[in-house]
C-alpha positions in Angstrom: -84.9 -270.3 44.2 -85.1 -274.1 44.2 -81.5 -275.5 44.4 -80.1 -278.7 43.0 -78.7 -280.6 46.0 -75.4 -282.4 45.3 -74.8 -285.1 47.9 -71.1 -285.3 48.7 -68.8 -287.7 50.3 -65.4 -286.6 51.8 -62.5 -289.1 51.7 -59.7 -287.8 54.0 -61.0 -285.8 56.9 -58.0 -283.6 57.6 -57.6 -279.8 57.3 -58.8 -279.4 53.8 -61.8 -281.7 54.3 -62.8 -279.4 57.1 -62.3 -276.4 54.9 -64.8 -277.9 52.4 -67.3 -278.5 55.2 -66.9 -274.9 56.2 -67.5 -273.8 52.6 -70.6 -275.9 52.4 -71.9 -274.4 55.6 -71.4 -270.9 54.1 -73.3 -271.6 50.9 -75.9 -268.9 51.9 -73.1 -266.5 51.3 -73.5 -267.0 47.6 -76.2 -265.3 45.6 -77.9 -266.4 42.4 -76.8 -270.0 42.3 -79.2 -272.9 41.8 -77.0 -275.7 43.3 -75.7 -276.6 46.7 -73.3 -279.2 48.0 -74.4 -281.3 51.0 -71.9 -283.5 52.8 -73.8 -286.8 53.6 -70.9 -289.2 54.2 -67.3 -289.0 55.3 -64.4 -291.5 55.4 -61.0 -291.7 57.1 -58.9 -294.6 58.1 -58.7 -293.0 61.6 -62.2 -292.9 63.2 -61.3 -290.0 65.3 -60.9 -287.8 62.2 -64.5 -288.3 61.2 -65.8 -287.4 64.6 -65.4 -283.7 63.9 -67.7 -284.0 60.9 -70.3 -286.0 62.9 -70.3 -283.3 65.6 -70.2 -280.2 63.4 -71.9 -281.1 60.1 -75.5 -282.0 60.7 -76.0 -283.3 57.1 -73.5 -286.1 57.7 -75.4 -289.4 58.1 -72.7 -292.0 57.7 -69.0 -292.3 58.6 -66.8 -295.0 57.1 -63.2 -296.2 57.7 -63.0 -297.9 54.3 -63.4 -295.6 51.3 -64.9 -298.5 49.2 -67.9 -298.6 51.5 -68.4 -294.9 50.9 -68.2 -295.4 47.1 -70.8 -298.1 47.4 -73.2 -295.7 49.1 -75.9 -294.8 46.5 -76.7 -291.6 48.3 -73.3 -290.1 47.3 -73.1 -288.4 44.0 -69.7 -286.6 44.2 -66.5 -286.9 46.2 -63.9 -284.5 47.6 -60.7 -286.5 48.2 -57.7 -285.2 50.2 -55.3 -288.0 50.9 -51.5 -288.4 50.7 -50.1 -288.5 47.1 -49.2 -292.3 47.2 -52.9 -293.0 47.6 -54.1 -290.9 44.7 -53.8 -293.5 42.0 -55.9 -296.3 43.4 -58.5 -294.1 45.2 -59.0 -291.6 42.4 -59.4 -294.4 39.9 -61.9 -296.2 42.1 -63.9 -293.0 42.6 -64.0 -292.4 38.8 -65.0 -296.0 38.0 -67.7 -295.8 40.6 -69.2 -292.9 38.6 -68.8 -290.3 41.3 -67.8 -286.8 40.3 -64.4 -285.9 41.8 -62.6 -282.9 43.1 -59.3 -284.2 44.2 -56.2 -282.7 45.7 -53.0 -282.1 43.7 -50.9 -283.5 42.2 -53.2 -286.3 40.9 -50.7 -289.1 41.5 -47.4 -289.5 43.2 -45.5 -289.5 39.8 -46.2 -289.3 36.1 -46.9 -293.0 35.8 -49.6 -292.8 38.4 -51.0 -289.6 36.8 -51.3 -291.3 33.5 -53.2 -294.2 35.0 -55.7 -291.7 36.5 -55.9 -290.0 33.1 -56.8 -293.3 31.5 -59.7 -293.8 33.9 -61.0 -290.3 33.2 -60.9 -290.9 29.5 -62.8 -294.2 30.0 -65.5 -292.5 32.0 -66.3 -289.2 30.3 -69.6 -288.8 32.1 -67.7 -288.1 35.4 -66.6 -284.5 36.1 -63.0 -284.6 37.5 -61.2 -281.5 38.6 -58.2 -280.6 40.9 -58.4 -278.3 43.9 -56.7 -274.9 43.2 -58.4 -272.0 44.9 -56.0 -269.0 44.5 -56.9 -268.1 40.9 -60.4 -267.3 42.2 -59.2 -264.2 44.1 -60.6 -261.1 42.4 -57.1 -259.8 41.7 -56.1 -263.0 40.0 -59.3 -263.0 38.0 -58.4 -259.4 36.8 -55.2 -260.7 35.4 -57.0 -263.6 33.8 -59.3 -261.1 32.0 -56.4 -259.0 30.8 -54.6 -262.1 29.4 -57.7 -263.3 27.7 -58.2 -259.8 26.2 -54.6 -259.7 24.9 -53.8 -256.6 26.9 -50.2 -257.4 27.5 -48.9 -257.1 24.0 -45.7 -259.1 23.5 -44.9 -261.0 26.7 -41.5 -260.1 28.2 -41.4 -262.5 31.1 -43.6 -264.3 33.6 -43.1 -265.2 37.3 -45.4 -267.2 39.5 -45.0 -268.8 42.8 -46.4 -270.2 46.0 -44.4 -269.6 49.2 -44.9 -270.3 52.9 -42.6 -270.7 55.9 -44.2 -273.3 58.1 -41.3 -275.6 57.7 -38.6 -273.0 58.7 -38.9 -274.3 62.2 -36.6 -277.3 62.5 -38.4 -278.6 65.6 -41.6 -279.2 63.6 -42.1 -283.0 63.6 -41.7 -284.9 60.4 -44.9 -285.7 58.4 -45.8 -287.6 55.2 -44.8 -284.7 53.0 -41.2 -285.2 54.0 -41.1 -288.9 52.9 -40.6 -290.0 49.3 -42.8 -293.1 49.8 -45.9 -290.9 50.6 -45.2 -287.5 49.0 -43.0 -288.6 46.0 -39.8 -287.4 44.6 -41.3 -284.1 43.5 -41.3 -282.8 47.1 -42.6 -279.2 47.3 -43.3 -279.2 43.6 -46.0 -282.0 43.8 -47.4 -280.5 47.0 -47.6 -276.8 45.8 -46.9 -276.8 42.1 -50.3 -277.0 40.5 -51.3 -273.9 42.4 -48.5 -272.1 40.5 -49.1 -273.7 37.2 -52.9 -273.4 37.1 -52.9 -270.0 35.4 -49.9 -270.4 33.1 -51.1 -273.7 31.7 -54.6 -272.2 31.4 -53.1 -269.4 29.3 -51.3 -272.0 27.1 -47.9 -271.1 28.4 -46.3 -274.6 28.4 -42.6 -274.7 29.2 -40.4 -276.1 26.4 -37.6 -276.8 28.8 -36.6 -276.2 32.4 -33.5 -275.6 34.5 -34.3 -276.6 38.1 -32.7 -275.5 41.3 -34.0 -277.8 44.1 -33.1 -277.3 47.8 -33.1 -279.5 50.8 -32.7 -277.1 53.7 -33.7 -279.0 56.9 -32.0 -282.4 56.7 -33.9 -284.1 59.6 -36.8 -283.5 61.9 -38.1 -284.9 65.2 -39.8 -288.3 64.5 -42.3 -287.9 67.4 -40.7 -290.8 69.2 -37.9 -289.1 70.9 -35.5 -289.4 68.0 -35.1 -287.8 64.5 -35.9 -288.9 61.0 -34.3 -287.8 57.7 -36.2 -285.4 55.5 -36.2 -287.0 52.0 -38.0 -284.5 49.9 -37.2 -281.1 48.4 -38.1 -278.1 50.5 -37.8 -275.4 47.8 -37.8 -275.4 44.0 -37.0 -272.7 41.5 -37.8 -273.6 37.9 -36.4 -271.4 35.1 -38.4 -272.2 32.0 -38.4 -271.3 28.3 -42.0 -270.8 27.0 -42.7 -271.1 23.3 -46.2 -270.3 22.0 -47.4 -270.0 18.4 -46.1 -266.5 18.1 -44.0 -265.8 21.2 -41.1 -267.0 23.2 -40.3 -265.7 26.7 -38.8 -266.8 30.0 -41.0 -268.0 32.9 -39.8 -268.5 36.5 -41.9 -270.8 38.7 -41.2 -271.3 42.4 -42.6 -273.5 45.1 -41.2 -272.9 48.6 -42.1 -274.5 51.9 -39.3 -272.5 53.6 -39.7 -268.8 52.6 -39.1 -266.7 55.7 -41.9 -264.3 56.5 -44.4 -265.8 54.1 -47.5 -267.4 55.7 -49.2 -268.5 52.5 -48.2 -266.3 49.6 -49.4 -267.0 46.1 -48.5 -264.6 43.3 -48.3 -264.1 39.5 -46.4 -261.4 37.6 -46.7 -260.8 33.9 -44.6 -258.2 32.1 -45.5 -257.2 28.6 -44.7 -254.5 26.0 -48.2 -252.9 26.4 -49.1 -253.9 30.0 -47.4 -255.3 33.0 -49.4 -256.5 36.0 -49.0 -258.4 39.2 -51.2 -259.8 42.0 -50.2 -261.5 45.3 -52.2 -262.8 48.2 -49.7 -260.9 50.4 -51.8 -257.8 49.5 -55.1 -259.4 48.6 -57.0 -256.2 47.9 -54.5 -254.7 45.5 -53.7 -255.2 41.9 -50.6 -253.5 40.4 -50.5 -252.6 36.7 -48.3 -250.6 34.3 -50.0 -249.7 31.0 -47.5 -248.5 28.4 -47.6 -246.8 25.0 -44.4 -246.1 23.0 -42.8 -242.9 24.3 -45.2 -242.7 27.2 -44.6 -242.6 30.9 -43.7 -245.8 32.8 -45.7 -245.7 36.0 -47.1 -248.4 38.2 -50.7 -248.0 39.3 -51.8 -249.8 42.5 -55.6 -250.0 43.0 -57.7 -251.8 45.6 -59.6 -254.6 43.9 -63.2 -254.6 45.0 -64.8 -257.7 46.4 -66.0 -258.8 42.9 -65.9 -262.6 42.7 -66.7 -265.1 39.9 -70.0 -266.0 41.8 -72.0 -263.3 43.4 -72.0 -263.0 47.2 -73.7 -261.0 49.9 -70.4 -259.3 50.7 -70.1 -255.6 49.8 -67.4 -254.5 47.4 -65.6 -252.5 50.0 -64.6 -255.6 52.1 -61.6 -257.9 51.8 -61.6 -261.2 50.0 -59.8 -264.0 51.8 -58.7 -267.7 51.6 -62.0 -269.1 52.8 -63.8 -267.0 50.1 -61.5 -268.4 47.4 -62.3 -271.9 48.5 -66.1 -271.1 48.4 -65.7 -269.8 44.9 -63.7 -272.8 43.8 -66.4 -275.1 45.1 -69.1 -273.1 43.4 -67.3 -273.5 40.1 -67.1 -277.3 40.6 -70.7 -277.7 41.6 -71.8 -275.4 38.7 -70.0 -277.6 36.2 -71.4 -280.8 37.8 -75.0 -279.4 37.5 -74.8 -277.4 34.2 -71.8 -278.8 32.3 -68.9 -276.6 31.1 -70.9 -274.8 28.5 -73.8 -274.0 30.9 -71.7 -272.5 33.8 -72.7 -269.1 34.9 -69.1 -267.9 34.5 -66.4 -269.4 32.3 -63.5 -270.0 34.7 -63.3 -273.7 35.7 -61.4 -275.5 38.5 -58.0 -276.9 37.5 -58.3 -279.5 34.8 -56.9 -283.0 34.8 -55.0 -282.0 31.7 -53.4 -279.2 33.7 -52.5 -281.6 36.5 -50.9 -283.9 33.8 -49.0 -280.9 32.5 -47.5 -280.3 36.0 -46.3 -283.9 36.0 -44.5 -283.4 32.7 -42.8 -280.3 34.0 -41.9 -281.8 37.4 -40.5 -285.0 35.8 -38.2 -282.8 33.6 -37.3 -280.7 36.7 -36.0 -283.9 38.5 -33.9 -284.7 35.5 -32.5 -281.2 35.4 -31.6 -281.5 39.1 -29.8 -284.9 38.5 -27.8 -283.7 35.5 -27.2 -280.1 36.5 -28.4 -279.0 33.0 -31.5 -277.9 31.2 -34.0 -280.6 30.5 -36.6 -280.7 27.7 -40.2 -281.1 28.8 -41.8 -284.0 27.1 -45.2 -282.8 26.0 -45.5 -285.6 23.4 -49.2 -286.0 22.4 -50.3 -283.7 25.3 -53.2 -281.4 24.4 
């Protein structure tokens, strides 16, 4: 099968940039796709960061220290951008104005004002495909819940809980980094860093919180500064958001949590939906299992736990008996993005897209209200305004 090659540039050559390079190298793992990303250029302000790509990714022909030079490179058609939140606004806007398709990291701006500036650039350049990185909903177990929601299997929703937890910051000796500083990470703290992962599915389902009561925690007050001293940690470690969701015909509570300090959790993403006809949950803690409780009036209430086969949005060479993992979810996310770049939303081989800019904008509306709730100690209304 002849494949459409999409020449990519990577801006920000840290951990996630390397994960993308690894996914591109595993493209032969996919079956039945007629497109393929090829990383041809990379950029990082630190030349040492691009060295790994030059040594390990044979398709890379050029390395830049100024992202504007990469954007001027006519060989680059699309960009993956992973930089600190304070850099999103200017760099994302420049990428979009340059006519390059963009898969960017969350949260699409350090605050709501920055996000709205990015949204204006997207609106002015409709020919550019712009999406946000969010890989966890591509797990087969998560896709099963997506299918059940779309089919209306749950009946009347009783409540929803979703979260993303890890424990890497439990260690107080871990040196401070940019995610601990308001100037680079923003006031959202863990919400901006982790929150779109949690909101991707609820917002895709149309479950927009009408209001929020936020419980935000700063647990480790200071960290080593790498210079023999300590520096204050300015951002929120953990966030629990209690929301009231109102749809056209339902109203139910939804609890969202983002935690950088959750003892025992390496990288746990989960969603739980309880309904009058079906309840279900999936967590990456047990990536092969999906739990469900179908119910009919007067019937037995019994949870069923089954192993989810390796059945992904895009076909792979992996047999159904094997486990699906984080690197597989990244590969699936990239396949969805490339599929949309080549074929458009309507021509994709499967319907589930990467996180939309509108969903990123929705996360900003919620997080802005959450900060207000924390300041006042009360429940804050989420300003959806003309949001669609």
